[in-house]
N, C-alpha and C positions, 0 to 999 in steps of 0.2 A: 568590168564584168557585165555581161548582158543580163537583162531581167530573167530570161529562161535559165541561165546558169546560176543566178542568185537563188531563184526558186528551187532549183535542184539541190543546192547546198542546204537551204532551209528545210526542205522536205526530208532530206537524208538525216539531218540532225534531229528533227522533231519525231520522225517515225522510228528512230532508234530507241526512243524512250519507251519503257514498258507500258503496255495497254493503250497505245495511242492509235488514232486513225485520222484520216483526212476527209473533209467534205467541203463543198463550196458553201460559202456563207455570204450572202449579198453579192454574189458574183466573183468572190475572191477565195483562194484556197485558205481553209482554216484547219487547225490541228487541235484535236480534243482527246480527252480520255474517253475510250469507248463507253458509250452510255452515260457520259458525264459532260463536264464543262470544257469549254475552249481554253487553251493556254497560249495559242499563237495564231496570228493571221499574217498572210503575205499580201501586200498591196503594191501594185505598180501603177503609177500615174493615176491614183485614186481621185476621181472627180477633177482630173486635169492638174493635179498639184506638182507633177514632174518628179515626184519622189519614188524610189524603189526601196521599200522598207518592210521590216517584220515588226509586228506589234506584239508586245509581251506584257504580262501582268507584272505589277510591282506589289510590294507589301502595302502600298498606300500613297497618298499624296506627298508625304514627306520624302519618301525614297524617290518618287517620280521627280520632284523638284530638285533633289540633290543630283540625280543623274543628268538632268537637262542643264542645270547651272554649271555642273562640273565639266561637261563635255557637249556643248551645244552643236558642235559639228557632227557628232554621232547621234545624239538623242534629240527628240522633239516630242511635244504633246500632240498626239494624233486627234483628229476630229472624231466625234462620237464616243470613242473609247477613253480618251484622255480624262474626262471628268470622273471616270471610275478608277483612276489611278494607273491606267495602262500607259506605256511609253513606246514610242516608235524608235527603231534603230535603223539608220540608213545603211543599206547593203549594196548600193551601186558603187562602182569603182573598185577599190581594193580594201574592203573592210577587214577588221581584225576578227577573223572567223572563230578564234578561241573565245573572244569576248561574246560574240553573237551566240555561239553554242552554249556558253555558260548562262547567259540571260534566258535563252529558251528553256534550258534545264531548270533554272530557278523558277520560272513561270510555271512549268509543269509541276514542280514540287508544291506550289501554292494551291493547285487544284486537285492533285492526286489523292485518292482515298488512302486511308491508313494501310489497307492491305497491300497496296503497291509500294508504299514507302517502306513498310516493314519487310517486304520481299527483297529489298535491296535497292530499290529506286534506280538511280543512274549509275 
């Protein structure tokens, strides 16, 4: 899968969640709750790392470590965001898009205000 096609899938998934918007953050597409926090970022070859990935929030370092240790081919600890518990999901090639979509939605749930969660969420 090309980086453009991967971004299109990530964008479609993220923007389908209630109250979301996209804007560039440090030169990369970022997805956030309108007027609120980011819940996903798309990076391609960030600082020459050769990866095409989506960064998502986790519930913390324990969940981050569990994901990475359980499936290091899919997940890794991203620079900058990793120390705050974020995890990167590789989306080059043929990723499991159901898994990617679920992780994006879970990340959204971690930052969504109560009014969006109570309105039905995803």
